[in-house]
BATILUM-833229 format. One record per residue (C-alpha): z, y, x. Coordinates in steps of 0.001 Angstrom, whole numbers, plus 500000, padded with zeros to 6 digits. Layout:
REM residues N
ZYX/...
REM end
This chain:
REM residues 300
334712696610803135/333451700099802377/332879700687806060/330790697527806367/328736698402803301/327947701841804721/326598700303807910/324664697778805874/322971700450803772/322026702525806820/320582699441808407/318468698648805393/317035702140805148/316438702404808900/314176699371808881/312471700110805588/308995699920807123/307205699079810332/306096702698810577/309660703750811349/309516702010814727/305965703012815627/306301706773815566/308386708819818040/311935708880816767/315254710346817807/316692708135820544/320245708202819219/319087707202815737/317103704301817183/320067703076819185/322246703300816095/319769701246814095/319614698495816697/323400698521817040/323785698078813306/321255695251813309/323288693498816011/326439693973813946/324764692402810922/323328689430812780/326615688770814589/328900689157811607/326605687683808969/326629688712805327/329952689417803598/331443686388801956/334741684917800896/335075683203804274/335629686684805696/338241687358803048/335805689458800972/335202689181797247/331388689113797063/331402688993793259/333408692213792992/331066694116795337/327786692503794250/326369695656792702/326907697814795800/325461695349798308/321912695342799687/320050692265800810/318047692451804043/315083690100803702/313170690793806931/313051693035809970/309817693994811701/309562695758815039/306933697014817400/306472698921820649/307464702560820756/305127704408823109/306622707376824915/304182709693826668/303396713379827189/302436713751823539/305690712317822182/307842714788820307/310881716013822217/314338715432820864/316245718705821064/319532716894820531/318844714529823418/317724717370825690/320910719246824866/322856716316826329/320601715887829378/320156719483830569/323760720096831718/323758716790833597/320353717526835100/321529720887836395/324625719313837942/322613716548839652/320068719022841029/322826721247842391/324361718286844223/321000717052845509/320013720488846869/323333720937848689/322765721291852454/325063718819854195/324099719416857811/321358719694860398/319218717105862128/318338717874865755/315264715611866009/312726714047863680/313674710639862289/310453708795861431/310663705968858930/311105702694860851/307967700893861972/308393697120861747/306238696711864854/308512698922866946/311003697209869209/313568699841868279/313704702516865596/315454705835866155/316379706022862487/317584702417862454/319691703032865563/321352706070863986/321924704213860696/323592701132862188/325734703104864641/326885705411861840/327817702411859705/329645700782862636/331615703951863429/332676704357859788/333672700687859485/335983701078862468/337881703801860586/338708701531857631/339660698333859474/342846697396861308/340983696632864544/337563697567865929/334645695461864688/332527693527867173/329103694316865777/327136695769862890/323748694729861467/321506696412858930/317818696286858014/315006698810858339/313623697936854904/316427699831853171/315529703112854891/312922704543852548/311862707941853903/311557709973857080/313818712920857848/312424715964859641/314477717989862096/316243720916860458/318534721387857436/319245718166855541/320231718063851872/322193715381850055/319077714651848001/317118713796851146/319719711212852131/319687709797848596/315937709334848946/316458707763852366/318911705230850901/318222705066847132/320055701773846653/323699701286845721/324306699147848795/327887699174850036/329491698488853404/331143695094853833/333146693550856667/333844689903857351/334684687304859992/332257684627861112/331869682227864052/329892683003867171/327387680296866253/326618682064862958/326457685447864666/323855684066867078/321671682971864146/321873686413862559/321167688159865855/318203685896866534/316665686960863235/317447690631863860/315897690229867321/312651688777865971/312377691276863096/313431694341865135/316342695003862790/319019697537863878/322109696107865582/325041697821867297/327771696442869544/325516693772871054/323748693695874404/320653691662875161/317365692042876990/314178690019877190/310603690603878230/309159689107875035/310062687287871839/309102684036873524/311931684455876006/315287683164874779/317697686027874307/321279685854875517/323577687968873373/326662689654874785/329519691597873219/331584693817875518/329880692210878496/330675688599877535/328349685995876062/329083684903872508/331209681775872148/330130679468869316/333592678609868005/335110682051868491/335454684331865426/333791687747865409/334270690729863109/331017691967861562/329975694823859317/326772695006857301/325592695825853776/326432693799850687/322665693229850353/322442691394853682/325710689567853045/324223688179849827/321180686816851666/318919689867851562/316458690375854383/316449686652855111/319940686691856646/322405683875855999/326064684864855993/327138682128853582/329882681017855981/331500684453856136/335281684576855720/337779687328854968/335040689322853249/336002692888852339/333682695084850324/334772698630851150/333078699927847993/331628702785850035/327934703423849494/325824703402852654/324241706727851671/327719708280851393/328427707137854953/325241708884856099/326134712042854160/329627712042855683/328127711885859184/326121715052858536/329110716797856942/331431715871859827/328992717256862391/328491720400860288/332242721088860273/332173720876864064/329195723214864257/326989720430865589/323707718817864551/323207715082864119/321435713956867300/320374710288867170/319491708547870432/317852705254871266/319866702587873040/319032700178875822/321508697608874523/319458695636871999/315684695661872285/312719693832873755/311620695260877105/309223698136876449/305995699103878142/305774701923880679/304270704199878015/307104703550875564/309682704052878322/308198707416879249/308340708486875595/312084707740875695/312404710033878739/312717707238881288/310920707179884651/
REM end
């Protein structure tokens, strides 16, 4: 009972006036006040139904008649909390040290994907890296991998690459997932990836334009509608992100591995071998390019 009364008294004094909430206050004190308010509203006032003798403790109790709140503006003029900064600074230093850590070298520039491009160098590297990692954590090789360009949020210039750069490239907590789905469902997903120029690995197809029907092949054979295929992608796409529909997926396994960690591992693996990451475009999955685009890829 004494413990509850102490909380009750702190609560009453913390919300004594509206002014308390309007001026910059210590963050921990504010959180404590709101926590105590939640405790009061949830538990209610002490009474005999809680096994408490309200008559015996009447003199030491405080009645809360009303609570008023308002916005707390935080800007450059707000007073700093030295106690809060003391907690943040060590963590900030640790995060910055990790972010500035050089994880490897990139041999060529990786521009941020252009949605109008038939194929993105960054998207190609991303999906192939995901596919290669997925094959190391599954019992048998996966048939294909799909991702989306929208999740790749910055360009990477050739040269030393830090962990922070990759975190900026993939700032989301997307994880790698694997699952089994029929050939008919794979065709639907590939058709969308084809139209939207999304990165795909493990699949072969060619067409002169989007108007031409694409025929998708895996390991040289056309997809069979009722045959199961093993797929890897992100949990975001699995859940319907990017307009994809994998609602009929079976044997779903979320590896729990963040996509950005897969990218970081690729740089670190190459660094241990004394090599640079060297992404290359593929002729497996794209709409036929113009002569100019072909020459830019080094083709005659």
